[in-house]
Every structure is written in structure tokens, then in C-alpha cells.
N, C-alpha and C positions, 0 to 999 in steps of 0.2 A: 604329362599326357600328350599324345600326338595331336597336331592340329587336324581337325576334321575336314574332310573334303566336302564339297557342296552336296554330293549325293549322300554322304554319311549324316550331314546336318539335317537334310530333308527327311532321312529315315528316322532320325531321332525325333524330330517334330511330329512325324506321323504316328510313331509307336510309343514314345516316351519310355524307352527301354534301357537296359544296362549298356555300359560302355562296351563290354565284350560283344553284345549283339550289334551295336552300332558299327564297331570296327569290322565285323564280319558281314554286315548287311543281311543278317538273318536272325529271326527270332528263335530262341530256344523254346521248343514245345513244352508246355506245362504238363506234368504227368497227371493222368486221370486218378480219381480216388482209388480205383481198383489197383492201379500201378503203385500208388503210395502204400496201400495196404500190403501188397506183396513185398515191397521193399522193407517195410517195418517188420513183417513176419520173418523175413530172412535175417534182418538185424538181430531180432530177439533169439532166433535159432543159434546164430553164431555166438551171441553173448552167452547163451546157456552153456555151450561147449567151452568157451573161454573161461567163464567163471568157475565151472565145475573142475576144469583142469588145474585151477589154482589150489584146490584142496584134494583133488583126486586125479593124479596123473594117469595117462593112458596105460602105462605099464601095470598099474594096479588093477585096472579093469581086465587086462589080459590075464594077469595072474589069477584073479578071482574066477574068470571063466575057465581057467585050466585046473582049478581046484587046489591052488597053492596054499591058500589061506584056510584057517579053521572056520567053522560055521559062524562064529560070532563076527569075525572080520568080514566074511563074505556077506553076511546080512547087513552089516553097517554100510558096505559099499553099495549093495542093492538099494538100500533106503536113500542114500545120497543121489544115486542115479534117478530113482523114482521121484525124488523131490524136484530135481531140475527138470525132468520131463513134465511133471504136473504143472510146474510154473510156466513152462513154455506153452503148454496146451491152454492154460488160462489166458495167457497173453494173446495167443493166436485167435482164440474165440472173441476176445475183446476187439481185436483188430478187425476181424470179419464183421462184427456188429456195428462198427463206427459208421456214422452217417455223414460226417464231415472230416475234412483234413485237420481241423482244430481238435476234434474228439480223438482222432488217431494220434496226434502229437502229444496229447495229454496222458496217454497210456504209459505207465512206467513199470519196469521190471522190479521184482523183489526176489532175487535168488538167494537171499540170506537165509541160512539155516538157523532156526531158533533153538 
């Protein structure tokens, strides 16, 4: 670690903050609960796409929309998409209802198909 200047040492004593903040002589703003909620919702949205892509690649969605597959396969694809969408909407609602950062952090996704 670098030796702190007098100004940095005083900043630390005043704020009891991280080394990064001390070295930059600036506090990192803490996100609001609404900002944390939005970040978590965006995380769950991306997670839904990433997890769905593991079992249902984009080209299959395109093929299904073009009518390449038979009715049974098209319905299977529709149900998979619906499952991931429903789980995301469930998570989004829980995030919006959270009253604290701790409640928000405790929300976990379950995109597993039974």
C-alpha cells in the first residue's frame, strides 16, 4: 500500500472509508434503494436470457417464428420462453416490493425447468 499523505490520512479519519476512496479523496456515493432495485431487475433480465440461451439458442427462436418446426416443437419452444418470462416477472415484482437492500439481496432466481 502507498504511504498516505497528511490530507489522505485526515480524510480517512473523518470518513472511515475504503482505501480507494482515501486515495482519491472522494467518497463513492451509495446507491439508493430504487437504484439497487433497478440494478437487480436488470441483472435478473440478463440472467433470464443467458440461462434460456443455454437450452434454447437464438436460432431456434428465429426458426420457430419462421414456422420451420412442427407444431409440437414450436409449442415446446413457446413454453420454454413463457417459463423464463414468467420467472423474470415474478422476480421483478419481488424486487419492486422489497423494502430494504437486505430483502432485495435475498431474492433468488429459479429459472430451472421442472
